[in-house]
Phi, psi and omega in degrees: 000324183295312184293325181294327178289326177293324179299308184301316176305312182297324180290322178298313178302316179299317178296317177296324174293322177301312177294318175297323175297325181285324175300313178297327179290325186290320177299317185295336182260014182293152183227160177287159173270127181206152173263176177058045177289081186287329179300313183286323181223086186309328186295343172298334189298335180278356186271125181313316184288353172272349182275098183302348184275343179271164180296154177299324178297316178292333179280329169291319178302312180298316188289313182301322176300342186262357190258138169290163177304313182294335179283315182304316187299327179303339182261015179259356179240158187303333175257075184298137184270124182285170179233093186302332185286346178253003183063039178240122185280168170290145178221141189259115178279335191271104163233154180240142177211054188299310173216043182142162183292131187248163171256014172284139171109327180099344185279334184232144177208169183245143192221185178295334175286319177230084191281351181192174183215157180305119173261099182282169174304150178296159200296321181304328182278320172309309175309324183287351172285341186042044181238097183308313180297329171302309183305314184290324178298314177301308175309321175294315177297315182302318180284337173288321177292325182293315181289329177296317179289321172303326181291336174252022167079018182251001182207156174268200193236343183245115185242128181273065180214154004272161162272115183245033175284164183273125178286081186280327180233134187294344184274349188300129179293338184251009178297338173297335178279350188251171178279359176125202188262347190260128180302321182289311173309310183295324181293315184294322179300308187308306184295319183289310182294324181295318174302311180306323177279327191262323195288139183273164178289343176274343170082011175287114178294346180271356180241147177236142172287299158224172182261121180268171178209123185267126186218159003241116188277105022202166181056041180257116182195030179216126178259305182194090181235111178057046180071003172277111188253138181303336182290328183239003176293129169254108178285113177265106191240120178279158188303330174292308174296321181299318182281326183262346182237309190277330191273325192299329176292323179295317173298323180290319177312305189274318182283317191261318181271345182054044184301147182278344186199153174227133178258131180274159189255179178295318198286165162269154168243119186041050167087005180238124182299128180308324182283357175230029183253107177296329176298309185291321188262299175288323179297307184267300189299303188276329182276301190284316186267345173066059180301133168253078189168204186238151182255126186237145179277158164293155198301125182069012182301326175294314171306320181292323181283348178267313183277321187261326182266341181051043176281344172224151189272349176215164180294324180300316176294323177303309185297319179296318181288328181284332180284317183291337180284337182131001190280141176257324184230133177259118169292120187097204194241003186302308174304323176299323185281333191239000177295324177298317174297319175301319173299310176299327176283356176076013177283337186202139178265170172298336177291328178290327176286322178298320181293316177303311191278343170296318170302323180288320177291323178299325174291323177292331183288321178293339181265004178090356190299332179256028179248011179090193189309116179297339182283358174251014180255189185308315181260018187296339182277353179286147179203193180311324180297344177261012181250135178060039176287162180304320179292322178292319174297323177288329169297322173300317185294317184282330182289327179291311183301316178294335182267333181311127184250124176272121181257333181212140177206082184293132180041041180059042182308308188259145011278155173276147180265123180298335184279332182276334178271114174269332174224135182239124170271129175240118198223143174124160186298336179248011183292338177239026187294153178236274185298330182294340183288339186257002170067215184244175185056032178269173172249214177254115189287161179302312171198172178245143163237108176288162176305316179299310175304313172297320178294318186290347171287342180261308184229166181287119183242142178236137193250143169213122183301314190080293175193170176274179190296329175287333166052050172281311170249134190229130172266072184289335175301318188284322181292323174300313179303309183296316180305317186292340184265351192257161176281335179204156184234136169240113187253122180244114179227195179123223194239178164205188181294348170283343179268313183216124178193179175299135183079008184209116174249160181285156171245352175212171182246016174279150172304144183291145179051232184268016189300314179303321185290323179299307180307309187294317184285328173295312176301321179304311183286341191288149176254000178224190177313141177235117182252120181258113180256126182258114176256114182192173170269308175269174181278166179230160172268095181253032181309319180307317183280326176300327191260355181273117179291339175286337173273101189280336184211146177229134178223134171260129184237019181050215168249090197290001175092189190290334179257026180302316177302322175295312180301316174300311182297318175308320184280315181303317185267003169085010177285339177221135182276115183303148179218358178295160177223145191286136178268012181201154175291133165266111184266152174288164178301322183312321177308305180292335178296334180242004180240114173292127182306327187285347173278114186278353181297131184268332186263146182293151174235100187290330184295334181251005182066024179273125189275346188092173177227155173068170182296335182289336178231348184259131188248359185282193185288141177234151167287310166216145190269155165318130174080001185293153181178151170242170175211171184269003175221191187224141181240130178246140181242144183224126178284131179254314188213128174191132178287152175268339186216132167243118178260127176273126177262119186260146176302157183299329186266005183290129190296342185279355172284339184245351172219168177286132181234139171275338179200164182232157173296136187279028171222155179127173183306322180301339178279349175251354191236034179274177182306156164067049169073048185107195183268019173262150166215171186245144172239125181246136177227141174263131176241132180232133176273111185251011175269189184253020171210155179293155173193168175259150185210140169261122180273117183252132174248110175255167181222142177233124190257165176307151178272085170233148171065028180066044185289152181299154172307305173207157173214158189279119182278314183188168179212152174222130179262130179228161178232132185226137177279168172315128184054011178277149184230159184207155171267123173256133182241140175242135171263122188248119174263122180304313186289323182273316190262339176254011176271161174238173179256129176279181184292342182258006178093011182256149180281134176228141171270124175282123180276141178115212196276115177249153183233127172255133187240137167215111188059225176280355177280138173224142180228131182273144187216126173251130179258122181227172173240000000 
């Protein structure tokens, strides 16, 4: 019997091998999905929509005119149904590229030909670099790898990234996906990453390398907190907060980044589902901002507004409301199932469907999908050789290095000297992390280098887990023994996707389980430097570690991507001088104990004991503040140029010429006729590296306006990343537009220029500026 089983096993193994080999051969012969294959079907050459020489509008009009209503409806969903008689294949719209090509969504996958792609740090860490050129460089690499995968049938062309929601509350499970809490940083990240994804090497604005999508529009930043669910949450947002906090990144995406798509969110805003709100979709995105592209729902959002929010009485009514509001594409199948019924019931007409699919087709045409064989087009030469290249993997390492934030460094504990450290104890639940390092919405990385592996490449290292991330049960004794025997200790703790993720928000800001006890006892036993490394998306209340003299250094490393271990070691051993800054406030636990996550208000309300949110409005105690960071060197700032007075010239009949005004509208002739050649002026700063080693440094320009209209305590006007050698200096210039950069949003959501005393901040420098009429 045993020998027969072995024989059967051998036959099964051979059969499996045969299937795998056939599968691999099939993969090796994979080709991209595209329409208008005139080589395979010459009759298609006579179709106007296949003629790349015509305008996109003319081609779209021709294509839509050839389709039956049933065929049109097939193009309303993310799994678009092809029309073989016209040479149009089925297409999967849903691909993700949050921080590298992902296999989430079904539009992209990894195969024998392309087993992985470069996995960059999770967005929150990349944002901490405050390096706009890095944001765009990552986007460019991701789009190149995406095109390379598309050419062998492994990827789509439409990627639903980036996430540009504001990280409003520290408990949010998806804060890791965002650029942080500041609208200026989030906007600059959005524009740069979108350009990196979309811009073609030829520079033709009517062409797209891949199509990006800014999500989740709008005021979406709660998933599941104490049974408050994203599917039923009504975000009550005043017009002021909407205009100056939640909308700016999306506006920048569309107006400045020229993004090809915007995704509406699950939640309601002021009682209306975003995917069925004509004011938010047709009115703002397509009307005010002039989107050149398509609007897509978050997955099943139309189903959600019917079944969970009860915003429509029937599925057909839900479909009609979303289409009439301006939705073009439904992620999943709901609109495809019920659109015909909506038309037959007279709830929506065929013209609305034509409009929606026209936007979808126009996007695919800009991508070259209807231009025939992609291998004969601009990116046709890309392939597996262009994925996971040495340069791309080095960029992933450098991105992690640039984002890592040094928060504490007692008596110059770091960098550690490799020659002085003979034995290094590497301890903690994330000390040998792999998948944790790449956060969520990830793909398959080229390879992993864990923190343990990265450190062990430099010095002899011994590892002790201590506990897993949840840290319910901990072997603290073994960790303590190891720490007591080593020259130095690196503790790598924090979170993973079991703690913070899509669909799961935190309820407190403590390190999970017994992690604090593990850290404290290991530090107490250590006889040398103790470096605490926090791997997480959101911040923690680590006041205990900040105040513990035995913990000599603290670093936050986000979710640092596939090369995270190398980057961590580069910083710890001084091969890289840390230059990241926190992109969000780290609050104490007491903050979340008195602030419901469901309260969307950004501004404080003293009458209700509500402290406000983010560095712009919150004045209470913090563990670490927005933009906090340390470095291994020192940078000094000196103001060279900035005006003391800006005079605005008003029309003779302007009411503020004859009466006292606190503010003016931030539009009008006075915005073109201010001092120094219009409403612009320059701020020049001399920045000098006065330390003993080279380093990079972010120069932040903050502004404080007169206290009118509930203006922010301070807000980020701009930032510039520079690199200076030892004793090197450079001049950093900021161009300031009075009406755009120094304005505030009033209670009705309109931009106003506050008259009177403004303050510009750069580091410890403060400069007074008066705006008058």
